C-alpha positions as CSV (number, residue, x, y, z in Angstrom):
1,M,53.4,-122.8,33.6
2,S,57.0,-122.9,32.5
3,A,57.2,-119.4,31.0
4,S,57.8,-116.2,32.9
5,P,58.5,-112.6,31.9
6,A,62.2,-113.2,32.6
7,N,62.6,-116.0,30.1
8,I,60.4,-114.7,27.4
9,S,63.2,-113.2,25.3
10,L,63.0,-110.6,22.7
11,S,64.3,-113.0,20.1
12,Q,61.2,-115.2,20.8
13,A,59.0,-112.2,20.2
14,G,60.9,-111.0,17.1
15,E,58.6,-112.5,14.5
16,L,55.6,-111.1,16.5
17,V,57.0,-107.6,16.4
18,S,58.0,-107.9,12.7
19,A,54.3,-108.8,11.9
20,L,53.0,-105.5,13.4
21,G,50.6,-103.9,10.9
22,T,50.1,-107.0,8.8
23,P,47.2,-109.4,8.4
24,Q,49.5,-112.1,9.9
25,F,49.8,-110.4,13.3
26,A,46.6,-111.8,14.8
27,Q,47.5,-115.5,14.2
28,Q,51.2,-114.9,15.2
29,L,50.1,-113.2,18.5
30,W,47.8,-116.1,19.3
31,R,50.4,-118.7,18.5
32,W,53.0,-116.8,20.6
33,L,50.6,-116.6,23.5
34,R,49.9,-120.4,23.4
35,R,53.6,-121.2,23.1
36,Y,55.0,-118.9,25.8
37,V,52.2,-117.8,28.0
38,D,48.9,-119.7,28.0
39,P,48.9,-123.1,26.4
40,Y,45.2,-123.4,27.0
41,S,44.3,-120.3,24.9
42,H,41.3,-121.3,22.7
43,H,40.4,-118.0,21.2
44,T,41.6,-114.4,21.3
45,V,40.0,-111.1,20.3
46,A,41.2,-107.5,20.4
47,T,38.9,-104.6,20.6
48,R,39.2,-100.8,21.0
49,Y,36.6,-98.8,23.0
50,R,36.3,-95.1,22.3
51,R,36.2,-93.3,25.6
52,P,37.0,-89.6,25.4
53,A,38.1,-87.9,28.6
54,R,35.3,-87.6,31.2
55,R,32.8,-89.2,28.8
56,P,31.4,-92.7,28.7
57,V,32.2,-95.2,26.0
58,D,30.4,-94.3,22.8
59,N,31.8,-96.8,20.2
60,V,33.7,-100.1,19.9
61,D,35.9,-101.4,17.1
62,L,37.2,-104.9,16.3
63,L,40.9,-104.9,15.8
64,F,41.3,-108.7,15.1
65,F,40.6,-112.2,16.3
66,A,42.3,-115.5,16.1
67,G,42.1,-119.0,17.5
68,D,40.6,-122.5,17.2
69,T,37.0,-121.3,16.8
70,D,35.2,-121.3,13.4
71,P,36.1,-118.0,11.7
72,E,32.7,-117.4,10.1
73,M,30.9,-118.1,13.4
74,S,33.4,-115.7,15.1
75,R,32.6,-113.0,12.6
76,R,28.8,-113.4,13.1
77,A,29.2,-113.2,16.9
78,I,31.5,-110.1,16.7
79,R,29.1,-108.3,14.4
80,L,26.3,-108.8,17.0
81,Y,28.7,-107.6,19.7
82,L,29.7,-104.5,17.8
83,D,26.0,-103.8,17.0
84,S,24.7,-103.8,20.5
85,E,25.9,-106.5,22.8
86,W,28.9,-104.5,24.0
87,R,26.5,-102.1,25.8
88,T,25.6,-104.9,28.3
89,D,29.0,-106.6,28.4
90,S,30.2,-107.2,32.0
91,I,33.6,-105.8,30.9
92,L,32.1,-102.3,30.2
93,P,32.4,-101.0,33.8
94,Y,36.1,-101.8,33.9
95,V,36.6,-100.1,30.5
96,E,34.7,-97.0,31.7
97,H,37.1,-96.7,34.7
98,A,40.4,-97.9,33.1
99,T,43.4,-95.7,33.7
100,D,46.5,-97.8,34.3
101,P,46.9,-101.2,32.6
102,Q,44.8,-103.9,34.4
103,L,43.6,-107.4,34.0
104,V,40.0,-108.6,34.4
105,L,39.0,-112.3,34.8
106,M,35.5,-113.5,33.8
107,S,34.0,-117.0,34.3
108,N,31.3,-116.9,31.5
109,D,29.5,-119.8,33.3
110,Q,26.2,-118.4,32.0
111,A,26.1,-117.0,28.4
112,P,23.6,-114.3,27.6
113,A,20.2,-115.6,26.5
114,T,20.7,-114.0,23.1
115,E,21.9,-115.0,19.6
116,Y,25.3,-113.7,20.7
117,G,25.2,-116.0,23.8
118,H,24.3,-118.9,21.5
119,Y,27.5,-118.3,19.5
120,M,29.5,-118.1,22.7
121,V,28.2,-121.6,23.7
122,A,28.7,-123.0,20.1
123,G,32.3,-121.7,20.1
124,E,32.9,-123.3,23.5
125,L,34.1,-120.0,25.0
126,G,34.8,-120.5,28.7
127,E,36.7,-118.5,31.2
128,D,38.5,-115.5,29.8
129,C,41.2,-113.0,30.9
130,T,41.2,-109.5,29.5
131,L,44.1,-107.0,29.4
132,L,42.9,-103.4,29.5
133,G,45.0,-100.3,28.7
134,R,44.2,-96.7,27.9
135,D,45.7,-94.7,25.1
136,R,44.4,-91.1,24.5
137,D,40.7,-91.4,23.7
138,Y,40.6,-95.2,23.6
139,V,40.8,-98.2,25.8
140,Y,42.3,-101.2,24.2
141,A,41.2,-104.7,25.3
142,F,42.9,-108.0,24.5
143,T,41.0,-111.1,25.6
144,T,42.1,-114.7,25.7
145,F,39.4,-117.4,26.2
146,R,39.8,-120.9,27.4
147,R,37.6,-123.7,26.0
148,R,34.7,-124.7,28.2
149,G,35.8,-127.5,30.5
150,Q,39.5,-126.6,30.4
151,P,41.2,-125.8,33.7
152,P,40.6,-122.3,35.1
153,F,43.3,-119.7,35.3
154,T,45.6,-120.1,38.3
155,L,46.8,-117.2,40.4
156,A,50.3,-117.8,38.9
157,E,49.0,-117.6,35.3
158,V,46.9,-114.5,36.0
159,G,50.0,-112.9,37.6
160,L,52.0,-113.7,34.5
161,L,49.5,-112.2,32.2
162,R,49.3,-109.1,34.4
163,Q,53.1,-108.7,34.1
164,L,52.8,-108.9,30.3
165,C,50.4,-105.9,30.1
166,D,53.3,-103.5,29.6
167,F,54.5,-105.6,26.7
168,L,51.3,-106.6,25.0
169,L,49.1,-103.5,25.2
170,P,51.7,-101.2,23.4
171,L,51.8,-103.8,20.7
172,L,48.0,-103.5,20.2
173,V,48.3,-99.7,20.0
174,Q,51.2,-99.9,17.5
175,H,49.6,-102.6,15.4
176,T,46.4,-100.6,15.1
177,R,48.3,-97.5,14.0
178,L,50.4,-99.3,11.5
179,A,47.5,-101.4,10.1
180,G,45.6,-98.1,9.6
181,V,48.0,-97.2,6.8
182,A,46.4,-99.7,4.5
183,R,42.9,-98.4,4.9
184,L,43.2,-94.6,4.5
185,N,40.0,-92.7,3.8
186,N,41.3,-91.6,0.4
187,G,42.0,-95.2,-0.6
188,E,45.8,-94.9,-0.3
189,T,47.3,-98.4,0.1
190,L,50.4,-99.2,2.2
191,G,52.4,-99.6,-1.0
192,R,51.4,-96.2,-2.3
193,R,52.1,-94.7,1.1
194,F,55.6,-96.2,1.0
195,E,56.3,-94.7,-2.5
196,R,55.0,-91.4,-1.4
197,R,57.2,-91.4,1.7
198,L,60.2,-92.2,-0.4
199,A,59.5,-89.2,-2.6
200,E,58.9,-86.9,0.4
201,A,62.1,-88.0,2.0
202,A,64.1,-87.9,-1.3
203,V,65.2,-91.4,-0.7
204,Q,66.4,-93.3,-3.9
205,L,66.2,-97.1,-3.8
206,S,67.2,-99.5,-6.6
207,A,64.4,-101.6,-8.2
208,R,65.5,-104.7,-6.1
209,E,65.6,-102.7,-2.9
210,T,62.2,-101.2,-3.6
211,A,60.7,-104.6,-4.4
212,I,62.1,-106.2,-1.2
213,C,60.7,-103.3,0.9
214,H,57.3,-103.8,-0.7
215,A,57.4,-107.5,0.1
216,L,58.5,-106.8,3.7
217,L,55.5,-104.4,4.1
218,Q,53.2,-107.2,2.9
219,G,54.5,-109.5,5.7
220,Q,56.5,-111.8,3.5
221,T,59.4,-113.7,5.0
222,P,63.0,-113.4,3.6
223,A,62.8,-117.0,2.3
224,A,59.5,-116.2,0.5
225,I,61.0,-113.0,-1.0
226,A,64.1,-114.9,-2.2
227,Q,61.9,-117.5,-4.0
228,Q,59.6,-114.9,-5.5
229,L,62.5,-112.8,-6.8
230,A,64.8,-115.7,-7.8
231,L,67.5,-114.6,-5.4
232,Q,69.7,-116.2,-2.8
233,P,68.5,-115.5,0.8
234,C,71.9,-113.8,1.5
235,S,71.2,-111.5,-1.5
236,V,67.8,-110.6,-0.1
237,R,69.4,-109.8,3.3
238,T,72.0,-107.6,1.6
239,Y,69.4,-105.6,-0.4
240,Q,67.2,-105.3,2.7
241,Q,70.0,-104.0,4.8
242,R,71.0,-101.4,2.1
243,A,67.4,-100.3,1.7
244,L,66.7,-99.9,5.4
245,A,70.0,-98.1,5.8
246,K,69.1,-95.5,3.1
247,I,65.7,-95.0,4.7
248,G,67.3,-94.7,8.2
249,V,65.6,-97.6,9.9
250,S,66.9,-101.0,11.1
251,S,63.9,-103.4,11.1
252,R,60.6,-104.2,9.4
253,A,58.7,-102.8,12.4
254,E,60.6,-99.5,12.0
255,L,59.9,-99.5,8.3
256,F,56.1,-99.7,9.1
257,A,56.5,-96.9,11.6
258,W,58.5,-94.8,9.0
259,C,55.6,-95.3,6.5
260,L,53.3,-94.0,9.1
261,A,55.4,-91.0,10.1
262,A,54.2,-87.5,9.4
263,A,50.8,-88.9,8.5
264,A,48.7,-86.5,10.4
265,D,45.8,-87.2,8.0
266,L,45.5,-90.7,9.6
267,H,44.4,-89.5,13.0
């Protein structure tokens, strides 16, 4: 492995952080992982186990998945996992006792003799490494699978992944909170939430500034925004800087967080 925590710079993770809360986050995280951490990563999945204090896990949610496996096959396997398979998953004892961030290595040499196990074999899911971290009433899990037949994780690679727990796990928590804005119980969309927050904070943006903020919240790049609005990229940057300054934030990630702020009804 050529990467290490010391030379994975914040600039390399910039696009990843900017994608927090958007549908693009899962793929960008997987690509980032393959480029800088684990070039053998075949498939990734993030889940959240509900584990209130002093009580066992009583529910599990899918956060996202990404990788080389067939998406429809992955969705079918995940539905089976969420329905019942998680109750017999070998990771569950680690989830039940998780306190500080930790990493768990599983060989997956023998898949379960179930329909879920069939999908694991069909998807060529081999050895996996899972990062676990607790946040309030939940334990977050991020798993990277290698394809069957690929080299197993080395001690150096496992050590690197363990060191990245403090970076990756907070991203999962923040992404989950931000993504939740788009699926409020009352049907409020992220765009409507943004407009409501503007009104609540008495922030007045121009039509251009508003349009660019909406595009940023949709995960669009500055180049795509420039093409969509028939503007020069430098003009997009100027409008963006003005809008963010009026709101009191300095980045797209902070804009998402600002939309989420004071939203006690989300929790």
